[in-house]
C-alpha positions in Angstrom: 2.4 5.2 -23.7 4.1 5.2 -20.3 6.4 2.4 -21.3 7.4 4.2 -24.4 8.0 7.4 -22.4 10.1 5.7 -19.9 12.0 3.9 -22.6 12.9 7.3 -24.1 13.8 8.6 -20.7 16.3 5.8 -20.1 17.7 5.7 -23.7 17.9 9.5 -24.2 18.3 10.7 -20.7 15.1 12.7 -20.9 13.9 13.9 -17.5 11.1 12.0 -15.7 8.8 14.1 -13.5 7.0 12.9 -10.3 3.8 12.1 -12.1 5.5 9.9 -14.6 7.4 8.2 -11.8 4.2 7.4 -9.9 2.5 6.1 -13.1 5.4 3.7 -13.4 5.0 2.6 -9.8 1.3 2.0 -10.2 1.9 -0.1 -13.4 4.9 -2.1 -12.4 5.3 -2.4 -8.6 4.7 -6.0 -7.4 3.2 -4.9 -4.1 0.3 -3.4 -5.9 -0.2 -6.5 -8.0 -0.2 -8.6 -4.8 -2.9 -6.3 -3.2 -5.0 -6.5 -6.4 -4.9 -10.3 -6.3 -6.0 -10.2 -2.6 -9.0 -8.1 -3.7 -9.8 -10.7 -6.4 -9.5 -13.5 -3.9 -11.8 -11.7 -1.4 -14.3 -11.0 -4.1 -14.4 -14.7 -5.0 -14.8 -15.5 -1.3 -17.8 -13.2 -1.2 -19.3 -14.9 -4.2 -18.8 -18.3 -2.5 -20.7 -17.1 0.6 -23.5 -15.8 -1.5 -23.9 -19.3 -3.0 -25.7 -20.2 0.2 -28.7 -18.4 -1.2 -28.8 -20.6 -4.3 -30.0 -24.2 -4.6 -27.7 -27.1 -5.0 -28.5 -29.1 -8.2 -27.0 -32.4 -9.2 -27.5 -35.6 -11.2 -26.9 -39.0 -9.5 -27.0 -42.5 -10.8 -26.6 -45.8 -9.0 -26.7 -49.6 -9.7 -26.9 -52.4 -7.1 -27.0 -56.2 -7.5 -28.6 -58.3 -4.7 -27.3 -61.8 -4.0 -29.0 -64.0 -2.9 -32.1 -63.2 -4.8 -34.5 -61.4 -2.3 -37.4 -63.9 -2.6 -39.8 -64.9 0.2 -41.9 -68.1 0.2 -45.4 -67.3 1.6 -47.6 -70.4 2.2 -50.5 -70.3 -0.2 -49.0 -67.5 -2.2 -45.7 -69.0 -3.4 -42.5 -67.1 -4.0 -42.9 -63.3 -3.7 -40.1 -60.9 -4.7 -40.0 -57.5 -2.9 -36.9 -56.1 -4.6 -35.4 -56.7 -8.0 -32.1 -58.4 -8.2 -30.6 -55.6 -10.3 -31.5 -52.1 -9.0 -31.2 -49.0 -11.2 -31.7 -45.4 -10.1 -30.9 -42.2 -12.1 -32.3 -38.8 -10.9 -31.8 -35.1 -10.8 -31.9 -33.5 -7.4 -32.3 -30.0 -6.0 -31.7 -28.8 -2.5 -32.6 -25.3 -1.3 -32.1 -23.8 2.1 -35.4 -22.1 3.0 -34.5 -20.6 6.3 -31.4 -20.8 8.5 -32.1 -18.0 11.0 -29.5 -15.6 9.5 -26.5 -18.0 9.2 -26.0 -17.4 5.5 -26.7 -13.6 5.7 -24.2 -13.2 8.5 -21.5 -15.1 6.6 -22.2 -13.0 3.5 -22.0 -9.8 5.6 -18.6 -10.8 7.0 -17.3 -11.6 3.5 -18.7 -8.3 2.2 -16.8 -6.4 4.8 -13.7 -8.4 4.2 -14.0 -7.6 0.5 -14.2 -3.9 1.4 -11.2 -4.3 3.7 -9.2 -5.8 0.8 -10.1 -2.8 -1.4 -9.1 -0.4 1.4 -5.8 -2.3 1.8 -5.1 -1.9 -1.9 -5.8 1.8 -1.5 -3.5 1.9 1.4 -0.7 0.1 -0.4 -0.9 2.7 -3.2 -0.8 5.5 -0.7 2.2 4.2 1.1 4.0 3.5 -2.2 3.1 6.9 -3.4 4.5 8.5 -0.3 7.6 6.4 -0.4 8.2 7.2 -4.1 7.7 10.9 -3.5 10.3 10.8 -0.6 12.9 9.1 -2.8 12.1 11.3 -5.8 12.7 14.5 -3.8 15.7 13.0 -2.2 17.2 12.5 -5.7 16.2 16.1 -6.5 17.9 17.4 -3.4 21.1 15.5 -4.0 21.0 16.5 -7.7 20.8 20.2 -6.6 23.4 19.6 -3.9 25.8 18.3 -6.5 25.3 21.5 -8.5 26.0 23.6 -5.4 29.0 21.6 -4.5 30.3 21.9 -8.1 29.9 25.7 -7.9 32.0 25.7 -4.7 34.7 23.6 -6.4 34.7 26.0 -9.4 35.0 29.0 -7.0 37.9 27.2 -5.1 39.7 26.6 -8.4 39.4 30.2 -9.3 40.7 31.1 -5.8 43.6 28.6 -6.3 44.5 30.3 -9.6 44.4 33.7 -7.9 46.5 32.4 -5.0 49.1 31.0 -7.4 49.4 34.3 -9.2 49.8 36.1 -5.9 52.5 33.7 -4.8 54.3 34.3 -8.2 54.1 38.0 -7.7 55.3 37.7 -4.1 52.1 39.2 -2.6 51.1 36.0 -1.0 52.8 33.0 0.6 52.8 29.4 -0.5 50.7 28.7 2.6 47.8 30.5 1.0 48.1 28.3 -2.1 48.4 25.2 0.1 45.3 26.1 2.2 43.2 26.6 -1.0 44.3 23.2 -2.3 43.2 21.6 1.0 39.8 23.2 0.8 39.5 22.2 -2.8 40.3 18.5 -2.0 37.7 18.6 0.8 35.1 20.0 -1.5 35.8 17.4 -4.2 35.6 14.6 -1.6 32.3 15.9 -0.4 31.0 15.9 -4.0 32.1 12.2 -4.4 30.0 11.4 -1.3 27.0 13.3 -2.6 27.3 11.6 -6.0 27.4 8.2 -4.3 24.2 9.0 -2.3 22.6 10.3 -5.4 23.3 7.0 -7.3 21.9 4.9 -4.4 18.7 7.0 -4.3 18.3 6.7 -8.1 18.6 2.9 -7.7 15.9 3.0 -5.0 13.6 5.1 -7.2 14.1 2.7 -10.1 13.2 -0.2 -7.9 10.0 1.5 -6.7 9.1 2.2 -10.3 9.5 -1.4 -11.2 12.4 -0.8 -13.6 15.4 -1.8 -11.4 17.4 -3.1 -14.3 17.3 0.2 -16.3 20.1 2.6 -16.8 20.2 5.7 -14.6 17.7 8.4 -15.7 17.4 12.1 -14.9 14.4 13.6 -13.1 12.9 17.1 -13.2 10.9 18.9 -10.5 11.0 21.7 -7.9 10.6 22.1 -4.2 7.6 23.9 -2.8 8.0 27.1 -0.7 4.4 28.3 -0.7 3.1 28.9 2.8 -0.2 27.3 3.9 -2.7 27.8 6.7 -2.7 25.2 9.4 -5.9 24.7 11.4 -5.1 21.6 13.5 -8.7 20.9 14.6 -10.0 21.2 11.1 -7.2 18.9 9.8 -7.9 16.3 12.4 -11.6 16.3 11.5 -10.7 15.8 7.9 -8.3 13.0 8.7 -10.9 11.1 10.7 -13.2 11.4 7.7 -10.7 10.5 5.0 -7.9 8.2 6.3 -7.9 4.8 4.6 -6.4 3.2 7.7 -9.4 4.2 9.8 -11.8 3.0 7.1 -9.9 -0.3 6.9 -10.0 -0.7 10.7 -13.8 -0.1 10.6 -14.3 -2.6 7.8 -12.3 -5.2 9.8 -14.4 -4.4 12.9 -17.7 -4.9 11.0 -16.4 -8.1 9.4 -15.5 -9.4 12.8 -18.9 -8.5 14.1 -20.6 -10.3 11.3 -18.4 -13.3 11.8 -19.5 -13.3 15.5 -23.1 -13.4 14.4 -22.4 -16.2 11.9 -20.7 -18.2 14.6 -23.7 -17.8 16.9 -26.0 -18.8 14.1 -24.5 -22.3 14.2 -26.7 -23.0 17.2 -29.9 -22.1 15.2 -32.1 -24.6 13.3 -32.3 -24.7 9.5 -35.1 -25.6 7.1 -34.3 -27.2 3.7 -36.4 -28.4 0.8 -35.4 -31.4 -1.4 -36.8 -32.2 -4.8 -35.6 -35.1 -7.1 -36.9 -36.4 -10.4 -35.7 -39.5 -12.2 -36.1 -43.1 -13.2 -35.6 -46.3 -11.2 -37.0 -49.9 -10.9 -38.4 -51.7 -8.0 -42.0 -50.6 -8.1 -44.9 -53.1 -8.0 -46.4 -54.9 -9.8 -43.4 -55.3 -12.2 -40.3 -54.8 -10.2 -38.0 -54.9 -13.3 -39.7 -52.0 -15.1 -37.9 -48.7 -15.1 -40.4 -46.2 -13.7 -40.5 -42.4 -13.6 -40.5 -41.1 -10.1 -40.6 -37.8 -8.1 -39.6 -37.1 -4.5 -40.4 -33.9 -2.6 -39.3 -33.4 1.0 -38.8 -30.8 3.6 -36.3 -31.1 6.5 -35.9 -29.3 9.8 -32.5 -29.6 11.4 -31.9 -28.4 15.0 -28.4 -28.8 16.4 -28.2 -30.0 20.0 -24.6 -30.7 20.7 -21.5 -30.7 18.4 -18.7 -31.3 20.9 -18.5 -27.6 22.0 -17.4 -26.6 18.5 -19.8 -23.8 18.2 -19.2 -22.6 21.8 -15.5 -22.3 21.2 -16.0 -20.7 17.8 -18.2 -18.1 19.3 -15.5 -17.3 22.0 -12.9 -17.0 19.3 -15.1 -14.7 17.2 -16.0 -12.6 20.2 -12.3 -12.1 21.0 -11.5 -11.2 17.4 -14.3 -8.6 17.5 -13.0 -7.1 20.7 -9.5 -7.0 19.2 -10.9 -5.3 16.0 -12.6 -2.6 18.1 -9.3 -1.9 19.9 -7.5 -1.6 16.6 -10.1 0.9 15.4 -9.5 3.0 18.6 -5.8 2.7 18.1 -6.1 3.8 14.5 -8.1 6.9 15.6 -5.5 7.8 18.2 -2.6 7.2 15.7 -4.3 9.5 13.1 -4.7 12.3 15.6 -1.1 12.1 16.7 0.2 11.9 13.1 -1.8 15.0 12.1 -0.5 17.0 15.1 3.1 15.9 14.4 2.7 16.8 10.7 1.3 20.2 11.5 4.2 20.8 13.9 6.8 19.7 11.3 5.2 21.9 8.6 5.3 25.0 10.8 8.9 24.3 11.8 9.8 23.8 8.1 8.3 27.1 7.1 10.3 28.9 9.8 13.5 27.1 8.6 13.0 28.3 5.0 12.8 31.9 6.2 15.9 31.5 8.3 17.8 29.8 5.5 16.9 32.5 3.0 18.3 35.1 5.4 21.4 32.9 5.9 22.1 32.7 2.2 21.6 36.5 1.8 24.0 37.3 4.6 26.6 34.7 3.3 26.5 36.2 -0.2 27.0 39.7 1.2 29.9 38.4 3.4 31.5 36.7 0.4 31.4 39.9 -1.7 33.0 41.9 1.1 35.6 39.2 1.7 36.6 39.3 -2.0 37.0 43.1 -1.9 39.0 43.0 1.3 41.1 40.1 0.1 42.1 41.9 -3.1 42.9 44.9 -1.0 45.1 42.7 1.3 43.0 43.4 4.4 42.2 39.7 5.1 44.0 36.4 4.5 43.3 33.8 1.9 41.9 31.6 4.7 39.3 34.2 5.5 38.2 34.3 1.9 38.0 30.5 1.7 35.9 30.4 4.9 33.5 32.9 3.3 33.2 30.7 0.2 32.6 27.6 2.3 30.0 29.5 4.4 28.0 30.4 1.3 28.1 26.9 0.0 26.9 25.6 3.3 24.1 28.2 3.4 22.9 27.2 0.0 22.9 23.5 1.0 21.0 24.3 4.2 18.5 26.3 2.1 18.0 23.3 -0.2 17.6 21.1 2.8 15.0 23.4 4.2 13.0 23.4 0.9 13.3 19.6 0.8 12.0 19.2 4.4 9.2 21.7 3.8 8.1 19.9 0.6 8.0 16.5 2.3 6.3 18.0 5.4 3.5 19.3 3.2 3.2 15.9 1.5 3.3 14.2 4.9 0.5 16.5 6.1 -1.6 15.6 3.1 -1.0 11.9 3.9 -1.9 12.4 7.5 -5.1 14.2 6.5 -6.0 11.6 3.9 -5.8 14.1 1.0 -4.2 13.7 -2.4 -0.5 13.6 -1.7 0.5 15.9 -4.6 -2.6 18.1 -4.6 -0.8 20.9 -2.7 2.7 20.1 -3.5 2.9 20.2 -7.3 
C-alpha cells in the first residue's frame, strides 16, 4: 500500500505528508534493519544461554584394535585374555547440570537484559530517525513556503518596475528609479535561486531518510503549528525520567553488567552434573567378544581451585564494566534533565517570537500600503517604496521561520519528554 502510494507520489507529483514520509522511513531505512538484526542476534544469544538449563544428549561410537593380543599366561590356568582384540562401543549419552550455584541463571539474566537493551536500542533508532525526518520534512516545508514568499516579492517588484518604466516615459520619474527597481529585482531573483537550491538539497536528504534516494523529486504537504501549550518544567522532567528510552536503555545495560558480574563470580563456585549413558559394547566376561547391552549412571562434583587467575581478572573486568554502566545511567539522567529544560526554554522563546513576527508582518503590511499611496502621490521616492516591499517580504520570511522554529521546538520537547513526537504537533 505504502509503496504504491509513494510510487504515485513520485510519478504524479502527489503530495506526501509527514505520516507517509515516516512510514517510508520505518519500511526502508537501513539503520532500522540493522537494529532489528541486532535484536534477533541478542534474542538468539539469550536462547543460547538458556540452553544451560537443558541436558546435552549425543550418540558416540568407537572401535579399537589391540596389537599384540592382550593375553596373559598364568601358571596352572593357561592363557587368559582380559580384553578382546577388537573393541566395539556404541552408546547414547545424556549430561545434565544439576546445580551450578547460580552460574547459569546469572548468565541468562545478563543475556535477558542485553536482549532488552537491544530492543530499547531499536526503539531509540526509530525515535532518532523520526526526529531527524521531521526536522528535514519541515525544513522542506519552510523552504517551499519561502520560495512562494520570494516569488511574491519578485512579482511585486516586476509590477513596480512596470510602474517605474511608465513614470519614466511620462517624465514623472527618473531613469534612476527604474534602475534601482531592476537592482532590487535581480537581488530577489538571486535569493530565490539560493532558496531553490537549499530546497532541492533538503528534498534529497528527505528521500535518503525515506529509503528512496534514487526517486524523482516529490512534493510534500503539511503545516506549521502555532498552538500555544502549557509548560510545567518539573512535571515534564518527571515524565521524561519515566519515559525516555535512553534512560531505560542505560538501566538495562546496568542490570546486564550487574548480572555479568554475578556470572563471573560464579566461576569460582562448584557444580554438580549427572551423566547417563546406554549402549552396546564388548569386553565383558565370560565371553569377551560378545556385544553386550550396558548402562552407566554417574554423578560428578567439580570444584575449581585455581585457573591461572582467569576468574580473578574476569571479575575485575566485570566489576569495572558495572561501575561504568552505573555512571552512564547517572549521565543519562542528568542529560535528560538538561534536555527538557533546554527544550522548555526554546519552546517559550519560540512562542514569543511568533507573537513578535505576527506584529512585524502586520506593521510591514500597513507600511507598504501607506508607501504605495505616498509614492503614487509623489511624496516618497521609488527607493522608499522598494524598501517597504522588501521589509514586508522579510517580515513574512521571519514569520515563517518563527513558525518553523516553534513547530520543531514542540517536537523537540516531545522527544525530550519521551512522548510521541507528532502527538501534539499534527
